[in-house]
C-alpha positions as CSV (number, residue, x, y, z in Angstrom):
1,X,-9.1,-130.9,113.5
2,X,-7.8,-128.3,111.3
3,X,-5.8,-125.6,113.1
4,X,-3.9,-122.5,111.8
5,X,-1.9,-119.8,113.6
6,X,-2.2,-116.1,113.9
7,X,0.5,-113.7,115.1
8,X,-0.8,-111.4,117.9
9,X,0.6,-108.1,116.4
10,X,-2.0,-106.0,118.2
11,X,-1.1,-107.6,121.6
12,X,-4.8,-108.3,122.0
13,X,-5.4,-110.4,125.1
14,X,-9.2,-110.4,125.1
15,X,-9.3,-113.8,123.2
16,X,-6.8,-115.2,125.9
17,X,-9.1,-113.9,128.7
18,X,-12.0,-115.9,127.1
19,X,-9.8,-118.9,127.0
20,X,-8.5,-118.7,130.5
21,X,-11.7,-118.6,132.6
22,X,-10.8,-121.6,134.8
23,X,-8.5,-120.8,137.7
24,X,-6.8,-124.2,137.5
25,X,-6.0,-123.8,133.8
26,X,-4.7,-120.2,134.4
27,X,-2.5,-121.4,137.1
28,X,-1.0,-124.1,134.8
29,X,-0.3,-121.5,132.1
30,X,1.2,-119.0,134.6
31,X,1.3,-119.8,138.3
32,X,2.2,-116.2,139.2
33,X,-0.7,-114.6,137.5
34,X,-3.8,-113.3,139.4
35,X,-7.2,-114.8,138.9
36,X,-9.4,-113.9,137.2
37,X,-7.3,-113.3,134.1
38,X,-6.4,-109.5,133.8
39,X,-5.3,-108.3,130.3
40,X,-3.6,-105.2,131.9
41,X,-1.6,-107.3,134.3
42,X,-0.5,-109.7,131.5
43,X,0.5,-106.6,129.3
44,X,2.5,-105.0,132.2
45,X,4.0,-108.1,133.9
46,X,4.0,-111.2,131.6
47,X,3.9,-110.0,128.0
48,X,5.2,-106.5,128.3
49,X,8.6,-106.8,126.9
50,X,8.8,-105.2,123.4
51,X,10.5,-108.3,122.0
52,X,7.8,-110.7,123.3
53,X,5.8,-112.2,120.5
54,X,2.5,-114.1,121.0
55,X,0.4,-116.2,118.8
56,X,-3.2,-117.5,118.7
57,X,-4.1,-121.0,117.4
58,X,-7.4,-120.9,115.5
59,X,-9.8,-123.6,114.7
60,X,-11.4,-124.1,111.2
61,X,-14.1,-121.5,112.0
62,X,-11.4,-118.9,113.0
63,X,-12.0,-119.1,116.7
64,X,-9.1,-118.8,119.1
65,X,-8.5,-122.3,120.7
66,X,-4.9,-121.8,121.9
67,X,-2.1,-119.4,122.6
68,X,1.7,-119.4,123.0
69,X,4.3,-116.7,123.5
70,X,8.0,-116.6,122.5
71,X,10.5,-114.5,124.6
72,X,13.9,-113.6,123.6
73,X,16.2,-116.0,125.4
74,X,19.9,-115.5,126.1
75,X,20.2,-113.5,122.9
76,X,18.0,-112.8,119.8
77,X,18.9,-116.1,118.2
78,X,17.2,-118.0,121.0
79,X,13.5,-117.9,121.7
80,X,11.9,-119.2,124.9
81,X,8.5,-120.8,124.6
82,X,6.1,-119.7,127.4
83,X,2.5,-119.4,128.4
84,X,1.3,-122.3,126.2
85,X,-2.4,-123.1,126.3
86,X,-4.8,-125.3,124.1
87,X,-8.5,-125.3,124.9
88,X,-9.9,-128.7,125.8
89,X,-11.9,-129.0,122.7
90,X,-8.7,-128.7,120.6
91,X,-6.6,-131.1,122.5
92,X,-5.9,-134.7,121.6
93,X,-3.3,-134.8,118.9
94,X,-2.7,-131.0,118.9
95,X,0.7,-131.4,120.4
96,X,2.5,-132.1,117.2
97,X,0.6,-129.3,115.5
98,X,1.6,-126.9,118.3
99,X,5.2,-128.0,118.1
100,X,5.2,-127.3,114.3
101,X,3.6,-123.8,114.9
102,X,6.1,-122.9,117.5
103,X,9.0,-124.0,115.2
104,X,7.6,-122.0,112.3
105,X,7.1,-118.9,114.4
106,X,10.5,-119.1,115.8
107,X,12.0,-119.4,112.4
108,X,9.9,-116.4,111.2
109,X,11.4,-114.4,114.2
110,X,14.8,-115.2,112.9
111,X,15.8,-117.4,115.8
112,X,17.9,-120.6,115.6
113,X,17.1,-122.3,118.9
114,X,13.9,-122.8,121.0
115,X,14.0,-123.4,124.7
116,X,11.3,-124.3,127.1
117,X,10.3,-125.7,130.4
118,X,7.7,-128.4,130.7
119,X,6.2,-130.0,133.8
120,X,7.2,-133.5,134.2
121,X,3.7,-134.5,135.2
122,X,2.3,-133.2,131.8
123,X,3.1,-136.4,129.9
124,X,1.3,-135.4,126.7
125,X,3.2,-132.1,126.4
126,X,6.5,-133.7,127.3
127,X,6.0,-136.5,124.8
128,X,4.9,-134.0,122.1
129,X,8.2,-132.0,122.7
130,X,10.2,-135.2,122.6
131,X,8.6,-136.4,119.5
132,X,9.2,-133.1,117.8
133,X,13.0,-133.5,118.5
134,X,13.5,-131.5,121.6
135,X,16.5,-132.4,123.8
136,X,16.0,-132.7,127.4
137,X,18.7,-130.7,129.2
138,X,17.9,-131.1,132.8
139,X,15.2,-131.9,135.4
140,X,14.7,-129.7,138.4
141,X,11.8,-128.8,140.7
142,X,9.3,-131.0,138.7
143,X,10.3,-129.3,135.4
144,X,12.2,-130.5,132.4
145,X,14.3,-127.9,130.6
146,X,14.3,-128.6,126.9
147,X,16.0,-127.3,123.7
148,X,15.5,-127.6,120.0
149,X,18.1,-126.3,117.6
150,X,16.6,-125.5,114.2
151,X,18.3,-126.2,110.9
152,X,21.5,-124.2,110.8
153,X,21.2,-123.7,114.6
154,X,23.8,-123.6,117.2
155,X,26.0,-126.8,117.6
């Protein structure tokens, strides 16, 4: 499957609301968000920081099939990956592509390091991050905290 990335400069969450119609999937993406998906809630609570950047993953026809956001971490040189989602029809091998997209987006934002948390019971995602070179820093409460330093990143 051929996938591309599009930066969400307009902070348009309508495509995400079409992607997250299943309560279980919405809970996996953000366990604190209300159901059904509410773009206003997400703009105010979850993606409202001016420095948050979000991205859509598009299939070959230009349809949104995924989403992720990058927040400023401990400083502007660190971005924290959050709210990752890939539609079922785009899964199966999309992990490596997503990891590449996240790395490219992080570089484009001028950051040197990516951090993330991944559920330990999400083996496909955990394996995709490990295969992409992420270092597992800790495990707590069913989550792995991970980090990837980009070329020229922090030692």
